C-alpha positions as CSV (number, residue, x, y, z in Angstrom):
1,M,0.0,0.0,0.0
2,A,1.4,3.4,-0.9
3,S,1.8,6.0,1.7
4,R,1.4,9.8,1.6
5,V,3.1,12.7,3.3
6,D,2.5,16.5,3.1
7,N,4.9,19.4,3.3
8,S,5.4,19.2,7.0
9,D,5.1,15.5,7.9
10,G,7.8,12.8,7.8
11,I,7.6,9.7,5.6
12,L,4.8,7.4,6.8
13,G,4.5,3.7,6.2
14,D,6.1,1.7,3.5
15,E,9.5,2.2,1.9
16,M,8.1,2.0,-1.7
17,G,5.3,4.2,-3.1
18,V,5.8,7.2,-0.9
19,V,4.2,10.4,-2.2
20,L,6.1,13.7,-1.7
21,P,5.7,17.2,-3.1
22,A,7.8,18.0,-6.1
23,T,9.7,20.8,-4.4
24,K,13.4,21.5,-3.8
25,E,13.1,20.4,-0.2
26,F,12.7,16.8,-1.3
27,A,15.1,16.9,-4.3
28,D,17.9,15.1,-2.3
29,K,15.5,12.1,-1.7
30,A,15.0,11.9,-5.5
31,V,18.7,12.2,-6.2
32,Q,19.6,9.5,-3.6
33,S,17.0,7.2,-5.0
34,L,18.3,7.6,-8.5
35,K,21.9,7.0,-7.4
36,S,20.8,3.8,-5.7
37,G,19.3,2.5,-8.9
38,K,15.6,3.0,-8.0
39,V,12.8,4.3,-10.2
40,I,10.9,7.4,-9.2
41,A,7.9,9.2,-10.7
42,V,8.2,12.9,-11.5
43,P,6.3,15.7,-13.2
44,T,7.7,17.2,-16.4
45,D,6.4,20.2,-18.4
46,T,4.1,17.8,-20.3
47,L,3.3,14.5,-18.5
48,Y,4.3,12.6,-15.4
49,G,7.2,10.3,-16.1
50,F,9.1,7.4,-14.7
51,A,12.8,8.3,-14.3
52,C,16.0,6.4,-13.3
53,D,19.7,6.6,-13.9
54,A,20.2,6.1,-17.6
55,C,23.6,4.4,-16.8
56,S,22.0,1.7,-14.6
57,R,21.0,-1.3,-16.6
58,E,19.1,-2.7,-13.7
59,A,17.1,0.5,-13.2
60,V,16.4,0.8,-16.9
61,D,15.2,-2.8,-17.0
62,R,12.9,-2.0,-14.0
63,I,11.2,0.7,-15.9
64,Y,10.4,-1.7,-18.8
65,E,9.0,-4.1,-16.3
66,I,6.8,-1.5,-14.6
67,K,5.4,-0.3,-17.9
68,G,5.0,-3.8,-19.4
69,R,7.0,-2.4,-22.4
70,K,9.1,-4.3,-24.9
71,H,12.8,-3.5,-24.8
72,T,12.6,-2.7,-28.5
73,S,10.8,0.6,-27.6
74,P,13.5,3.1,-26.9
75,L,13.7,5.4,-23.9
76,A,14.5,9.1,-24.0
77,I,17.0,10.8,-21.6
78,C,16.6,13.9,-19.6
79,V,19.4,16.3,-18.7
80,G,19.4,19.3,-16.5
81,D,20.8,21.9,-18.9
82,V,21.1,22.5,-22.6
83,S,24.9,22.5,-22.2
84,D,24.8,18.9,-21.0
85,I,23.4,17.6,-24.3
86,K,26.7,17.4,-26.1
87,Q,28.0,14.9,-23.5
88,Y,25.4,12.4,-24.8
89,A,24.8,13.2,-28.4
90,V,26.2,14.8,-31.6
91,T,25.3,18.5,-31.8
92,D,28.0,20.2,-33.9
93,H,26.0,20.0,-37.1
94,L,23.3,22.3,-35.7
95,P,23.2,26.1,-35.4
96,D,24.7,27.3,-32.1
97,T,21.6,29.0,-30.9
98,L,19.0,26.4,-31.8
99,F,18.9,24.5,-28.5
100,D,18.7,27.7,-26.5
101,S,15.7,28.7,-28.5
102,L,14.0,25.3,-28.3
103,L,14.9,24.3,-24.7
104,P,14.0,24.1,-21.9
105,G,10.6,23.2,-23.3
106,P,8.1,20.5,-24.3
107,V,10.3,19.1,-27.1
108,T,12.3,15.9,-27.5
109,V,15.2,16.2,-29.9
110,V,16.5,13.1,-31.5
111,L,20.2,13.1,-32.2
112,K,23.0,10.7,-33.1
113,R,24.9,9.3,-30.1
114,G,28.3,9.4,-31.8
115,E,31.4,7.7,-30.5
116,S,32.0,10.3,-27.8
117,S,28.7,9.8,-26.1
118,I,29.0,8.7,-22.4
119,L,25.7,6.9,-22.5
120,E,25.8,3.2,-21.5
121,K,25.5,1.0,-24.6
122,S,22.9,-1.0,-22.7
123,L,20.4,1.9,-23.1
124,N,18.4,1.3,-26.3
125,P,20.9,-1.2,-27.7
126,G,21.3,-1.3,-31.5
127,L,20.2,2.3,-31.9
128,D,22.7,5.0,-32.9
129,S,20.3,7.8,-32.0
130,I,18.8,9.1,-28.7
131,G,15.9,11.3,-27.8
132,V,16.9,14.1,-25.4
133,R,14.7,16.2,-23.2
134,V,15.4,19.4,-21.1
135,P,11.9,19.9,-19.6
136,D,10.7,23.3,-18.6
137,N,10.2,22.1,-15.0
138,D,12.4,23.2,-12.2
139,F,12.2,20.0,-10.1
140,I,13.2,17.5,-12.7
141,R,16.0,19.7,-13.9
142,L,17.2,20.1,-10.3
143,I,17.4,16.3,-9.7
144,S,19.0,15.8,-13.1
145,R,21.8,18.1,-12.2
146,G,22.1,16.5,-8.7
147,S,22.3,13.0,-10.1
148,R,25.3,13.9,-12.3
149,S,24.0,11.5,-14.9
150,A,21.4,11.5,-17.6
151,L,18.0,10.2,-16.5
152,A,16.2,7.6,-18.5
153,L,12.7,9.0,-18.9
154,T,9.3,7.6,-20.1
155,S,5.7,8.4,-19.5
156,A,4.2,7.1,-16.2
157,N,1.7,4.6,-17.4
158,L,1.3,1.1,-18.6
159,S,2.4,0.7,-22.2
160,G,-0.6,1.5,-24.5
161,Q,-2.6,3.2,-21.8
162,P,-3.4,6.9,-21.5
163,S,-0.7,9.2,-20.4
164,S,-0.7,10.7,-16.9
165,V,-1.3,14.4,-16.1
166,C,-1.7,13.9,-12.3
167,I,-0.4,11.2,-10.0
168,K,-3.9,9.6,-9.5
169,D,-3.7,8.6,-13.2
170,F,-1.1,6.0,-12.4
171,E,-1.9,5.2,-8.8
172,N,-1.9,1.4,-9.6
173,L,1.8,1.7,-10.3
174,W,2.9,3.7,-7.3
175,Q,4.0,0.6,-5.5
176,H,6.8,0.1,-8.0
177,C,8.4,3.5,-7.4
178,A,10.6,4.5,-4.5
179,Y,8.9,7.9,-4.5
180,I,6.1,9.6,-6.4
181,F,6.7,13.4,-6.6
182,D,3.5,15.3,-6.8
183,G,3.6,18.5,-8.9
184,G,-0.2,18.8,-9.2
185,E,-2.2,18.5,-12.4
186,L,-0.2,19.4,-15.5
187,P,-1.8,21.8,-17.8
188,R,-0.8,20.8,-21.3
189,G,-3.1,17.8,-21.7
190,R,-2.0,14.3,-22.7
191,A,-0.2,15.0,-26.0
192,G,3.3,14.8,-24.6
193,S,6.4,16.4,-26.0
194,T,6.9,17.2,-29.6
195,V,9.5,14.8,-31.0
196,V,11.8,16.1,-33.8
197,D,14.5,14.2,-35.6
198,L,17.6,16.4,-35.9
199,T,20.1,13.7,-36.9
200,N,20.7,15.1,-40.4
201,S,22.4,18.4,-41.0
202,G,20.2,21.2,-42.4
203,T,16.9,19.3,-42.0
204,Y,14.3,18.2,-39.5
205,K,11.5,15.7,-39.3
206,I,8.6,15.8,-36.8
207,L,8.2,12.3,-35.5
208,R,5.3,13.2,-33.1
209,S,3.3,16.3,-33.1
210,G,2.9,16.5,-29.4
211,S,1.9,19.7,-27.6
212,A,4.3,22.2,-29.3
213,R,4.5,21.4,-33.0
214,E,3.8,24.9,-34.3
215,E,6.2,26.6,-32.0
216,T,8.9,24.0,-32.7
217,V,8.6,24.2,-36.4
218,A,8.7,28.0,-36.3
219,I,12.0,27.9,-34.3
220,L,13.5,25.2,-36.6
221,E,12.7,27.2,-39.7
222,R,13.9,30.4,-38.2
223,H,17.3,28.6,-37.8
224,S,17.2,27.7,-41.6
225,L,16.4,24.0,-41.1
226,Q,14.2,22.5,-43.8
227,E,11.6,19.8,-43.3
228,Q,12.8,16.5,-44.8
229,G,11.1,15.7,-48.0
230,T,10.4,19.3,-49.1
231,N,12.2,20.9,-52.0
232,S,14.6,23.8,-51.5
């Protein structure tokens, strides 16, 4: 049975499935859980997600188990700051100001890993690309920085079920998480982030419209990127 706390109380009850506010006072608990290989649930700027250390094979496997998801479905990663992206993916073919215009925000950028990526090969094996997020949410960015690692991130729901905009939406899965961090009901609906492929120089491809397609396309085209398949 999951247990709850509020801003003033200590943790009650069981070790797993504890609900805490998504505030900086509890960020250390999130970071310690991540470092110990556990899965937590956190708000982003779009949906609630399951997060773990992207460099922990056991933790990543645990996320797949919780969601009932096939390992052939890739996970994205989350980093705390735009400047962190280059540690995990190839960015030198893109305009210098592009990421600062797109991120933080409700966008997942798909990039090539490259030989210099410090990501574990066990994350999304066989794929040479990775989806990267820098959500516009202070709490997840704070714990991403504190973990000193990329976070593997995926929506907090069973595979194939509706996405979660409040913690009640995935209450049946609380027991599998060390902590559930409650940031209230998220305002963007259930569309999730806009996913854009930026692996090829000079072009982009929208892989999922998500909640910010129009704004994303406007920024990409302002930076002289052309949609794949269109004529110059």
